[in-house]
N, C-alpha and C positions, 0 to 999 in steps of 0.2 A: 520424346516418345519412348526411346529405348530405356531411359532411366525409370519412367513410370511403369513399364511392363516388368522390368527387373525387380523393382520394389514390390509390385503386386504379386509376382510369382514367389518372391521370398517370404512374404507374409502368409501366402496360401500354404506354403510348405510347412511353416511353423505351426499354423493352426491345425493342419492335418496331422502333424506328428504329435501334437498335444492330445488330439482326439483318439489317435490310435495307440496311446501309451498303454502299457500293461496295467491291469486293474490293481495288481499288487503294489505298484508304486503310487504313492499319494502325490497330489498336485502341490508340491512344495516350491519354495523360492529357489532351492538348489537345483531342482529339476528344470525349472524355467530358465535359470541362468545357463545351464548346460545346453538346452535346446535353443535358446535365443542368443547364443554366443555370436553367431554371424551377424545378426541384426544389430547388436550393440557395437560390433566392430565397424559395421557400415555407417553407423551414426556418428562415429568419431570424426570430427572435422578439424583439420589443422588450423592453426592461428593464421589470420590474414597476413600476407606478406606484401610489402610495397613492390609494385612492378619494377620501378627503377632500381630497387635494391636487388631484386631477383635477376635482372638483366645486366647488372653492373659487372664490369671486368676491371678489377683494380690492378694497377701496375705499380711501379716504384713511386712515381710522383703524380701520375694522371689517372683519372677514372674514364674508361671507355665503356661502351655498351654493346651488347649483342645486337647485330643489325637486323632486327625483326621488322623494322620499319625504315623507310628512307630518311626520316627525320632524325633518327639517332645513329645512323650509320657512321657519320663523320663527327658526331658529338664528342667532345673531349673537354673535361673539366679538371682543374687542379684538385688534388686531395686536400681537404681542409676538415679533418675530423674534430678539430678543436673549436669550431664555430658553434655559437649558441643557436639553437634551433627555435627558440621562442620569439616573442615579439619584443620590440624595443621599449624603453622607458618613455611613456607618453609625455611626461613632463619635459623631456628633451627633444620633442619632435613638433613640427608644425606642418599643416597640410600644404601640399604642393599644387598650386593652381597652374595648369598647363595652358599655354597660348599658341602652341603649334608654330613657334618661330615668328609670330606676328607682333608688330608694335602696336601702339595705341591708336594708330590710324587703320589697322587691319591689314597692313601690307607685310608680306613675308620679307623679313630682314635676315633670317637664318634659315637656309634651305635644309631640306631632308629631316625636318622635325615634325612630330605629330603622333597622336595615338599613344600607345603604350599602357602598361599596367598602372593602376593608381598607386601613388607613392606618398610617403611622408618624409619630409626633410629632417635629417638628424642634425641637430645644432652641435657642431664640433667646436671645442674650445681651442682656438689657435693662439690665444694669448698666454694662458697658463699663469695667471696672476696669483692664484691662491697658493701660499707656501705650505710647508708641512708634508708629511708622508701621506700618499694616496695609495690605496689598495686596488689592484686590478681585479674586478669582479668576474668579468667574462670578456670574450672576444666576439664581436657581432659582425654580420654582413651589412653593408650599407649600399642600397640600390643607387644612390646618387653619386658614387665615386668608385674608383677601381680598387682603392686600398680598403682594408678592413679597419674597424674602429674598436676601441677598448672602452669599456665602462669603468669609470673610476669612482671610488668612494672615499671621501675625506675622513680622516680619523678624528678630526677636531669635533668635540661634542657640541660646540657652538654653531657649527655649520648647518645650514638649512637650505632646502630647495636646490637651486642650481649650483650653490657653493658646496653642497654635500655630494651631489651626483653630477658627473660630467662625462662627456665623450672626448677622446683624443684619437689621433691616428695611431693605429697599432704598429709597432716596430717589428722587425723580423725576429722571431723567436719569443715574442712576448706571449705569455700564457696567463690563465687565471691563477691568482695567488701571488703574482709578482707585486713589487712595490716600486713606485716612481715618486719623484720629488721635483719641485720647481724652485730654482734659486733666482728667479727673476726679481723678486722683491729685495733680495740681498742675501748675504751669507750669514747664518747664525754665528754668534760670537763663540758659543761653546762647541762648535762642530770640531775644530782642531785647535787645541791650546797652543798659543804662541804663533799662530799664523797671522801674517800681516799682508793684506791684499790691497793694492793701490789701483784706483780707477784710472783710465787713460788720461782724464783731465788732471789728476794729481801727478801722474808721471810727467806730463808736459810741463807742469808748474815746477817740479823738481829739476828738470833739465834746464829750464830758463833761469832758475835761481841757483842757490848754492846747494849742490848735491852732496849729502853726507855719505861717506864710505863706511860700510859695515866691516867689523872685524871678521877674522876667519871663523871663529866659533859661532858668531851670530849668523853668518852666511850659511854655514853648514846646518845649523838648527832650522833656518828658514827653508833650506832646500829639503830637509827631512819633513818639515810640516807641509810643504807644498806637495811632496810626493804622497803623503797620507791624504791630503785633501783631494788630489786627483783620483786616488784609489777609491775614495768614498763617493765622489760625485760623478765621475766619468762612467756612467751606467746607462744602458740603453733605455731610453724613455725619459731621462732627466733633461731639464731645461737649464741652460747656462748662458751667460753672456759670452760673446766671442773672445774677449780678451782673457777669459779663464780656460779656454779650450786650447790645448796644445796643438801644434801643426801635425798633420797626418791623421787627425781624427775624422771619422765618418759622421756626417750630420745631415739633418733634413729640417723642414719647416722653418726656414730662415726668414727673419723679419728684416725689413729695409729701413725701419725707423726704430729708435730705442723704445718708444711706447706703443708701437704698432703691432698687429698680429703677424703670425708667420705667413708668408706669401709664396716663397720659392720652395721647390722640391717637396711636393706633397702627393704625387701620384704613386701607384703601386710599383714597388721595386726600385724606386729612384733614390739617389743619395748624392751628396756633395762632399767635398774634401777641403779641409782647412789647409791652405798651402803655406802661408807665412803671415807673421805680424810685422807691419811696417815699423821702422825705427821711430817714426814721428809719433807713434802712439795714438793714431787716429783711425786708421783703416786696417782691415784684415783682408788678405787675398784669399778668395774662395773659388774653387773650380766646381762649376755646376755640372749637371748631368749631361748637358749637350757638349761639354768640353770647353765652354767659355770660362775665362778667368776674369773675375770682376772684383772690385773693392767694395767692402761692406763696412759700415761703422762698427768699431769694436764694442760699443755699448749695446748693439743689437743682440737679440737672443736667438738661439737655435736649439734644436732637440738632438740629443745624441742618438746615433744608430741609423740604420737603413729602414726605409718604409717596407712593411711586410707585403705578402702576397706577390712576390716577384715573378711567379709563374703565370700571372694574369695575362700577359701579352701572348703566351703560347696556347691559349685556349682556342677552341673552335666551336662556334655556335651551332654548326651542323645544318641549319636550314634558315631560310629567309624569315620565317615566322618569329624566330627568337629575336631577330633585330627589330621587328615590329613591336614585340613585347617590351623592348627596352626604349621604345619611342623613336626609333630611326626609320624614316621612310626611304623607299628606294631612290637611287640616283640614276639619271639617264645620261648616256654618253652624248657629248656635244655633236659628234659626227652623225648621230641618229636623229638630230633635230632639224628643223627648217632653218633657212638662212636668217630669218628675222628673230629666231629664238636663241641662236648661239653663233659666235664667230666661226666655228668649225662646221656649221650646218650647211645644208644645200648641196647642190652639185650632183654629179652622177658617180656612183660607186661609194664605197665606205672609206673615204679618205678626206683629210683636211687640206689636201693639195700641198703647196709649199708654205703654208702659213705657219708662223711660230705658235707653239702651244700656249694658249691663253685661257683665262677663266671666262665665265659667262659675262663678266663685266668688262673684259678686254685687257686686264693687266696680266703680265707674264707669269707663267707658272712652270713647274717642273725644273726648278733650279735657277730661274731668273730672279735676280735680286730686285726687290721693290723698295728697299730701305737700306741705307748704309750707316749702321750704328758704329760706335766706337771710334778708334783712331782714323779709320779710312772714310768716315762720314763727314758731314758738315761740322763746322766749328762748334764745339761745346754741345754736340748732339747727345753724347753719352760719355762723360769723362770717367765714369767708373769702370768701364770695360778696359781691361789691360790687354787681353788677347781674345779675339773672336773665336767662335766655335769653328771647328774644321769643316771645310767644304771641298767637294770635288775630289781631286787626287789625294789631297791631304787626309780626307776622311776615309777613302777607300784603302789607302796604305796603312792607316792607323798611326800616322805621325802626328798625334795631337799635341 
């Protein structure tokens, strides 16, 4: 109402001033511009600004918001200005059909699932079979995982479809314009002249048979060629077999079979470390993110570098509604249920009495071991585990 009255009064004053103008002054455009100056200034409207941008408070690594509503008071997001804001490549996506954690019989087998925003699954290439140089076109957000993904374009003119375009897990520091390469299919002969690389099976054959000793000059040339090879290949985002990765290298997306896809270490900010190559030439010792040290076949492949978006675990959703947008339904405490619904339920007061903390199915939780893998477990349960992940006092004191 105030705006309408103000605009009406402003127009009335403009027309009255034009009617009471001196007769000596003609009604020209210059006179109208001078008299209508305030009207034109009132009509100037600023460009629309996004509300989240206007309320954002950027800090060094996180974005917070001015608490004008309870929903954004505790909202905190990592700063990712390098992310692409458009839609993904539709060729590399498939629709996600949600089932709310239910199996084919309609029974809930995974609790606290349901709802959420409609999503499309990004088909990430965990094998990296295509050789040659690939260009990183952009870094994108993936709603189905905590890590970001990178869109690659194959430089080969013969590549088409999914061989030309592919998604991979983006490593820390990867940006648009970078180049990555996969050496899973083999090392090109012209990459480093004079380089001789033996596979683990060839090394074992040489050890069993007559092993020829190289001269001093040949060994020095071989060491120089190997150093040049590592300088060219040990780059974040490249894929190499484990026997070509020196100890102390940070890796991720580790495969457990020579022809299989990467399975281990794929979440945001995670990484593994190559510890040592065994003398037998068959296994490589790798320390995983949990602190567990296990053996992996040397012919299995892994990706160099750490998974990006390491600040993902420090984010704060700010309200329960954002969890529902992600497809997570609320969880109810066991002590708040009835005795028939949970082992902690029933009774008077908010207590589980002297019961050991268990899940809704009755198996122990909060530190209770339900499986004994590795050397302490049943015979041949997991022969690949050399040292289990730290637990209890060992984990708290950091003596991993």
